[in-house]
Structures are given as structure tokens and as C-alpha cells.
N, CA and C atoms as an extended XYZ file, in Angstrom:
351
Properties=species:S:1:pos:R:3:atomname:S:1:resname:S:1:resid:I:1 pbc="F F F"
N         8.718       46.593       14.674 N   UNK     1
C         7.970       46.569       16.022 CA  UNK     1
C         6.610       47.039       15.980 C   UNK     1
N         5.769       46.876       16.692 N   UNK     2
C         4.464       47.389       16.720 CA  UNK     2
C         4.172       47.988       18.117 C   UNK     2
N         4.060       49.224       18.385 N   UNK     3
C         3.722       49.952       19.657 CA  UNK     3
C         2.648       50.577       19.696 C   UNK     3
N         1.893       50.801       20.665 N   UNK     4
C         0.526       51.396       20.623 CA  UNK     4
C         0.757       53.208       20.693 C   UNK     4
N         1.841       53.594       20.686 N   UNK     5
C         2.209       55.159       20.665 CA  UNK     5
C         1.753       55.805       19.662 C   UNK     5
N         1.550       57.282       19.789 N   UNK     6
C         1.442       57.885       18.410 CA  UNK     6
C         2.649       58.242       17.911 C   UNK     6
N         2.698       58.434       16.439 N   UNK     7
C         4.231       58.666       16.041 CA  UNK     7
C         5.190       59.577       16.581 C   UNK     7
N         4.648       60.851       16.730 N   UNK     8
C         5.558       61.856       17.415 CA  UNK     8
C         6.006       61.283       18.935 C   UNK     8
N         5.473       60.292       19.484 N   UNK     9
C         6.032       59.538       20.711 CA  UNK     9
C         6.753       58.389       20.382 C   UNK     9
N         6.853       57.767       19.368 N   UNK    10
C         7.604       56.512       19.185 CA  UNK    10
C         9.039       56.887       18.719 C   UNK    10
N         9.906       56.599       19.843 N   UNK    11
C        11.322       56.615       19.459 CA  UNK    11
C        12.009       55.188       18.986 C   UNK    11
N        11.288       54.056       19.427 N   UNK    12
C        11.998       52.810       19.109 CA  UNK    12
C        11.678       52.684       17.431 C   UNK    12
N        12.507       52.470       16.688 N   UNK    13
C        12.118       52.918       15.249 CA  UNK    13
C        12.534       51.445       14.523 C   UNK    13
N        13.543       50.799       14.401 N   UNK    14
C        14.027       49.326       13.787 CA  UNK    14
C        14.740       48.646       14.553 C   UNK    14
N        14.027       47.202       14.588 N   UNK    15
C        15.049       46.492       15.481 CA  UNK    15
C        16.007       45.686       14.356 C   UNK    15
N        17.120       45.939       14.792 N   UNK    16
C        18.735       45.714       14.292 CA  UNK    16
C        19.103       44.034       14.329 C   UNK    16
N        19.005       44.037       15.713 N   UNK    17
C        19.304       42.206       15.906 CA  UNK    17
C        18.409       41.607       16.825 C   UNK    17
N        18.214       40.536       16.853 N   UNK    18
C        17.411       39.874       17.948 CA  UNK    18
C        17.901       38.454       18.055 C   UNK    18
N        18.187       37.895       19.653 N   UNK    19
C        18.055       36.849       19.938 CA  UNK    19
C        17.416       36.839       21.262 C   UNK    19
N        17.420       35.369       21.805 N   UNK    20
C        16.377       35.076       23.058 CA  UNK    20
C        16.600       36.139       24.075 C   UNK    20
N        17.649       36.378       24.163 N   UNK    21
C        17.679       37.436       25.320 CA  UNK    21
C        18.236       38.853       25.330 C   UNK    21
N        18.698       39.256       24.045 N   UNK    22
C        19.429       40.409       23.978 CA  UNK    22
C        18.554       40.926       22.480 C   UNK    22
N        18.351       42.233       22.343 N   UNK    23
C        18.050       42.927       20.937 CA  UNK    23
C        18.979       44.064       20.806 C   UNK    23
N        18.765       44.590       19.600 N   UNK    24
C        19.629       46.121       19.192 CA  UNK    24
C        18.644       46.518       18.659 C   UNK    24
N        18.565       47.842       19.000 N   UNK    25
C        17.276       48.689       18.392 CA  UNK    25
C        17.647       50.333       18.018 C   UNK    25
N        17.494       50.610       16.868 N   UNK    26
C        17.656       51.906       16.358 CA  UNK    26
C        16.555       52.923       17.138 C   UNK    26
N        17.003       53.746       17.721 N   UNK    27
C        15.916       54.806       18.294 CA  UNK    27
C        16.169       56.184       17.912 C   UNK    27
N        15.383       56.924       17.559 N   UNK    28
C        15.479       58.323       16.656 CA  UNK    28
C        14.349       59.258       17.714 C   UNK    28
N        15.205       60.413       18.076 N   UNK    29
C        14.267       61.198       18.796 CA  UNK    29
C        13.879       62.818       17.948 C   UNK    29
N        13.278       63.406       18.402 N   UNK    30
C        12.944       64.790       17.336 CA  UNK    30
C        13.941       65.931       17.841 C   UNK    30
N        14.803       66.010       19.141 N   UNK    31
C        15.603       66.468       19.238 CA  UNK    31
C        16.745       65.882       20.007 C   UNK    31
N        17.632       66.428       20.546 N   UNK    32
C        18.602       65.868       21.223 CA  UNK    32
C        17.758       65.435       22.628 C   UNK    32
N        18.130       64.085       22.823 N   UNK    33
C        16.971       63.580       24.054 CA  UNK    33
C        17.487       64.069       25.622 C   UNK    33
N        16.640       64.163       26.471 N   UNK    34
C        16.994       64.187       27.621 CA  UNK    34
C        17.044       62.578       28.314 C   UNK    34
N        17.359       62.582       29.417 N   UNK    35
C        17.269       61.052       30.103 CA  UNK    35
C        15.926       60.323       30.134 C   UNK    35
N        14.959       61.095       30.263 N   UNK    36
C        13.537       60.920       30.489 CA  UNK    36
C        13.213       60.215       29.191 C   UNK    36
N        13.537       60.676       27.960 N   UNK    37
C        13.415       60.232       26.599 CA  UNK    37
C        14.082       59.162       26.595 C   UNK    37
N        15.212       58.757       27.117 N   UNK    38
C        15.961       57.729       26.888 CA  UNK    38
C        15.400       56.295       27.617 C   UNK    38
N        14.851       56.791       28.740 N   UNK    39
C        13.826       55.591       29.679 CA  UNK    39
C        13.114       55.430       28.569 C   UNK    39
N        12.339       56.053       28.110 N   UNK    40
C        10.900       55.921       27.353 CA  UNK    40
C        11.475       55.011       26.350 C   UNK    40
N        12.620       55.423       25.479 N   UNK    41
C        12.992       54.695       24.359 CA  UNK    41
C        13.371       53.331       24.618 C   UNK    41
N        14.128       53.163       25.804 N   UNK    42
C        14.319       51.818       26.501 CA  UNK    42
C        13.355       50.905       26.192 C   UNK    42
N        12.347       51.453       26.870 N   UNK    43
C        11.183       50.754       27.443 CA  UNK    43
C        10.315       50.311       25.869 C   UNK    43
N        10.153       51.171       25.338 N   UNK    44
C         9.875       51.012       23.562 CA  UNK    44
C        10.406       49.917       22.844 C   UNK    44
N        12.086       50.057       23.218 N   UNK    45
C        12.673       49.072       22.380 CA  UNK    45
C        12.303       47.425       22.856 C   UNK    45
N        11.999       47.466       24.147 N   UNK    46
C        11.634       46.091       24.642 CA  UNK    46
C        10.578       45.421       23.860 C   UNK    46
N         9.933       46.129       22.899 N   UNK    47
C         8.943       45.650       22.012 CA  UNK    47
C         9.539       44.647       20.995 C   UNK    47
N        10.856       44.917       21.106 N   UNK    48
C        11.714       44.170       19.803 CA  UNK    48
C        11.686       42.556       20.161 C   UNK    48
N        11.481       42.290       21.553 N   UNK    49
C        11.603       41.106       22.224 CA  UNK    49
C        10.194       40.136       21.440 C   UNK    49
N         9.152       40.812       20.957 N   UNK    50
C         8.356       40.270       20.505 CA  UNK    50
C         8.561       39.742       18.689 C   UNK    50
N         8.178       38.655       18.633 N   UNK    51
C         8.505       38.315       17.041 CA  UNK    51
C         7.186       38.108       16.296 C   UNK    51
N         6.021       38.346       17.217 N   UNK    52
C         4.475       38.119       16.418 CA  UNK    52
C         4.276       39.354       16.103 C   UNK    52
N         4.982       40.521       16.127 N   UNK    53
C         4.205       42.071       15.614 CA  UNK    53
C         3.008       42.183       16.360 C   UNK    53
N         2.920       41.775       17.334 N   UNK    54
C         1.449       42.373       18.108 CA  UNK    54
C         1.934       43.329       18.875 C   UNK    54
N         1.032       44.374       19.260 N   UNK    55
C         1.277       45.562       19.740 CA  UNK    55
C         0.970       45.021       21.319 C   UNK    55
N         2.433       45.510       22.332 N   UNK    56
C         2.131       45.110       23.408 CA  UNK    56
C         2.235       46.062       24.421 C   UNK    56
N         0.718       46.128       25.187 N   UNK    57
C         0.917       47.270       26.284 CA  UNK    57
C         1.496       46.939       27.494 C   UNK    57
N         1.961       47.787       28.375 N   UNK    58
C         2.455       47.662       29.553 CA  UNK    58
C         2.882       49.157       29.788 C   UNK    58
N         3.654       48.914       31.180 N   UNK    59
C         4.229       50.245       31.870 CA  UNK    59
C         5.531       50.130       32.608 C   UNK    59
N         6.116       50.897       32.617 N   UNK    60
C         7.180       50.891       33.586 CA  UNK    60
C         7.317       50.913       34.741 C   UNK    60
N         7.619       50.034       35.657 N   UNK    61
C         7.312       49.739       37.311 CA  UNK    61
C         8.345       50.037       37.962 C   UNK    61
N         9.774       50.002       37.560 N   UNK    62
C        10.906       50.589       38.076 CA  UNK    62
C        11.741       51.191       37.166 C   UNK    62
N        12.637       52.048       37.752 N   UNK    63
C        14.091       52.529       36.903 CA  UNK    63
C        14.835       52.569       37.763 C   UNK    63
N        16.190       52.111       37.497 N   UNK    64
C        17.175       52.082       38.540 CA  UNK    64
C        18.310       52.252       37.720 C   UNK    64
N        19.547       52.996       38.550 N   UNK    65
C        20.623       52.905       37.921 CA  UNK    65
C        20.921       53.662       36.698 C   UNK    65
N        19.948       54.557       36.215 N   UNK    66
C        20.298       55.137       34.806 CA  UNK    66
C        21.307       56.454       35.010 C   UNK    66
N        22.259       56.148       34.040 N   UNK    67
C        23.498       57.112       33.964 CA  UNK    67
C        23.676       57.816       32.833 C   UNK    67
N        24.102       59.061       32.771 N   UNK    68
C        24.707       59.497       31.465 CA  UNK    68
C        25.832       59.749       31.497 C   UNK    68
N        26.779       59.007       30.748 N   UNK    69
C        28.122       58.711       30.627 CA  UNK    69
C        28.958       59.516       30.036 C   UNK    69
N        28.106       60.241       28.880 N   UNK    70
C        28.699       61.036       27.902 CA  UNK    70
C        27.640       62.195       27.607 C   UNK    70
N        28.298       63.184       26.981 N   UNK    71
C        27.236       64.323       26.468 CA  UNK    71
C        26.948       63.615       25.682 C   UNK    71
N        25.597       64.548       25.437 N   UNK    72
C        24.344       63.799       24.551 CA  UNK    72
C        24.474       64.913       23.497 C   UNK    72
N        24.618       64.486       22.340 N   UNK    73
C        24.596       65.569       20.953 CA  UNK    73
C        23.805       65.046       19.955 C   UNK    73
N        23.570       63.896       19.742 N   UNK    74
C        22.924       63.248       18.832 CA  UNK    74
C        21.455       63.180       19.045 C   UNK    74
N        20.687       62.517       17.675 N   UNK    75
C        19.126       62.435       17.646 CA  UNK    75
C        19.127       61.178       17.651 C   UNK    75
N        19.819       60.040       17.128 N   UNK    76
C        19.764       58.875       16.980 CA  UNK    76
C        20.795       58.199       17.616 C   UNK    76
N        20.040       56.734       18.096 N   UNK    77
C        21.036       56.152       19.006 CA  UNK    77
C        20.690       54.763       18.962 C   UNK    77
N        21.720       54.150       18.999 N   UNK    78
C        21.430       52.356       19.281 CA  UNK    78
C        21.440       52.139       20.814 C   UNK    78
N        20.234       51.066       20.871 N   UNK    79
C        20.044       50.605       22.192 CA  UNK    79
C        20.022       49.128       22.127 C   UNK    79
N        21.232       48.743       23.057 N   UNK    80
C        21.123       47.109       23.445 CA  UNK    80
C        20.416       46.925       24.513 C   UNK    80
N        19.425       45.920       24.495 N   UNK    81
C        18.569       45.559       25.723 CA  UNK    81
C        18.939       44.065       25.844 C   UNK    81
N        19.207       43.886       27.566 N   UNK    82
C        19.412       42.281       27.583 CA  UNK    82
C        18.376       42.058       28.690 C   UNK    82
N        17.814       41.251       28.813 N   UNK    83
C        16.769       40.443       29.406 CA  UNK    83
C        17.710       40.162       30.621 C   UNK    83
N        17.134       40.388       31.790 N   UNK    84
C        17.626       39.917       33.156 CA  UNK    84
C        16.621       39.015       33.721 C   UNK    84
N        15.506       39.082       33.717 N   UNK    85
C        14.457       38.336       34.280 CA  UNK    85
C        13.314       38.466       33.543 C   UNK    85
N        12.399       37.457       33.291 N   UNK    86
C        11.269       37.418       32.434 CA  UNK    86
C        10.301       36.383       33.118 C   UNK    86
N         9.217       36.774       33.254 N   UNK    87
C         7.919       35.650       33.796 CA  UNK    87
C         6.952       36.099       32.840 C   UNK    87
N         5.536       35.904       33.402 N   UNK    88
C         4.460       35.925       32.392 CA  UNK    88
C         4.239       37.234       32.155 C   UNK    88
N         4.164       38.323       33.007 N   UNK    89
C         3.933       39.382       32.587 CA  UNK    89
C         4.825       40.469       33.168 C   UNK    89
N         5.992       40.096       33.630 N   UNK    90
C         7.126       40.912       34.240 CA  UNK    90
C         8.549       40.689       33.600 C   UNK    90
N         8.879       41.954       33.015 N   UNK    91
C        10.379       41.807       32.430 CA  UNK    91
C        11.340       42.897       32.915 C   UNK    91
N        12.313       42.352       33.350 N   UNK    92
C        13.578       43.213       33.837 CA  UNK    92
C        14.396       43.305       32.847 C   UNK    92
N        14.965       44.322       32.470 N   UNK    93
C        16.284       44.485       31.496 CA  UNK    93
C        17.227       45.297       31.898 C   UNK    93
N        18.442       45.550       31.319 N   UNK    94
C        19.568       46.380       31.443 CA  UNK    94
C        19.750       46.775       30.037 C   UNK    94
N        19.796       48.025       29.901 N   UNK    95
C        20.429       48.802       28.429 CA  UNK    95
C        21.065       49.600       28.609 C   UNK    95
N        21.871       49.517       27.337 N   UNK    96
C        23.109       50.830       27.135 CA  UNK    96
C        22.547       51.264       25.782 C   UNK    96
N        22.883       52.749       25.590 N   UNK    97
C        22.772       53.343       24.361 CA  UNK    97
C        24.152       53.939       23.942 C   UNK    97
N        24.276       53.743       22.808 N   UNK    98
C        25.589       54.490       22.064 CA  UNK    98
C        25.089       55.212       20.828 C   UNK    98
N        26.131       56.020       20.247 N   UNK    99
C        25.812       56.696       19.185 CA  UNK    99
C        25.985       55.635       17.854 C   UNK    99
N        25.160       56.028       16.824 N   UNK   100
C        25.241       55.023       15.742 CA  UNK   100
C        26.986       54.631       15.162 C   UNK   100
N        27.706       55.484       15.148 N   UNK   101
C        28.907       55.591       14.762 CA  UNK   101
C        29.961       55.432       15.686 C   UNK   101
N        29.649       55.236       16.829 N   UNK   102
C        30.330       54.791       18.040 CA  UNK   102
C        30.108       53.524       18.753 C   UNK   102
N        30.918       52.915       19.598 N   UNK   103
C        30.465       52.047       20.499 CA  UNK   103
C        30.622       52.325       21.926 C   UNK   103
N        31.092       53.638       21.937 N   UNK   104
C        30.922       54.178       23.682 CA  UNK   104
C        29.699       54.493       24.225 C   UNK   104
N        29.183       53.853       25.125 N   UNK   105
C        27.952       53.961       25.583 CA  UNK   105
C        27.873       55.329       26.175 C   UNK   105
N        26.547       55.858       26.216 N   UNK   106
C        26.371       57.443       26.476 CA  UNK   106
C        25.227       57.305       27.334 C   UNK   106
N        24.201       56.120       27.707 N   UNK   107
C        23.757       56.432       28.807 CA  UNK   107
C        23.530       54.750       29.190 C   UNK   107
N        23.247       54.346       30.413 N   UNK   108
C        23.028       53.091       30.660 CA  UNK   108
C        22.095       53.054       31.937 C   UNK   108
N        21.207       51.634       31.804 N   UNK   109
C        20.139       51.630       33.098 CA  UNK   109
C        19.589       50.715       33.385 C   UNK   109
N        18.835       50.485       33.998 N   UNK   110
C        17.827       48.986       34.356 CA  UNK   110
C        16.294       49.383       34.274 C   UNK   110
N        15.482       48.766       33.662 N   UNK   111
C        13.828       49.027       33.535 CA  UNK   111
C        13.401       47.984       33.927 C   UNK   111
N        12.283       47.795       34.762 N   UNK   112
C        11.128       46.603       35.284 CA  UNK   112
C        10.077       47.125       34.197 C   UNK   112
N         9.392       46.302       33.665 N   UNK   113
C         7.864       46.574       32.988 CA  UNK   113
C         7.046       45.561       33.381 C   UNK   113
N         5.896       46.144       33.658 N   UNK   114
C         5.096       45.055       33.427 CA  UNK   114
C         4.083       45.172       32.539 C   UNK   114
N         3.686       43.756       31.846 N   UNK   115
C         3.468       43.727       30.604 CA  UNK   115
C         1.793       43.381       30.627 C   UNK   115
N         0.897       43.862       29.778 N   UNK   116
C        -0.479       42.995       29.771 CA  UNK   116
C        -0.439       42.041       28.739 C   UNK   116
N        -0.891       40.937       29.297 N   UNK   117
C        -1.246       39.462       28.851 CA  UNK   117
C        -2.329       38.959       28.543 C   UNK   117
């Protein structure tokens, strides 16, 4: 995945699985993350939908129903991102984050991104 962020702000590290409407991305943080860091990581992980390895500029236009469901104690999480709506420059997704060794969801939410095309 190619992101326009500096390394210290790049949380999305590795695309694990990819299908047309669902991806799983490994995200790593320099400390136990905050909810704001999960939102940023979810937005960055959406770059995994691009298969051409081109950097995709965009911004988060809406955050909805973000919930912390478990205590946060790790620095690496798997993000499962599912497309809900996609148009020319608009992408709405739901995301779930879980610890690497567990299927328990620790954070979930919805994001809407406006992408530069």
C-alpha cells in the first residue's frame, strides 16, 4: 500500500487479504492507540482497495458509530474494512479492529472518505 504520509504517521503497514469489497490490513502504532488513531488507521487501510500501488490522496468526511468494545492494550491490530458505498470520489466503509491473536473486535465504526481522482 502506498500512502502520502510520513513514516511516523503511517499506521497501515501490510495488506493481508483483498477482495473486491473487503480487505484486511495489519496496522501498527508507536504506542497503545487512542480512538482517534484507530480512525486514522481505518482511513489509511482503505488504500488497500487500490491494486495499482498509486498513492491516493483523500480525507475523512464523516466518522460514525465508532465504539471501543474492549480494553486497548496492544500496538498491532488487524483491520477488516468492508465497502458499503463507492462512487467516483466517495467511499463509505465499516471497519472492525481486532488483536492479532484474537478474533474479538476491540473497535468498530464507519468512515466516509472523499478521494482525489
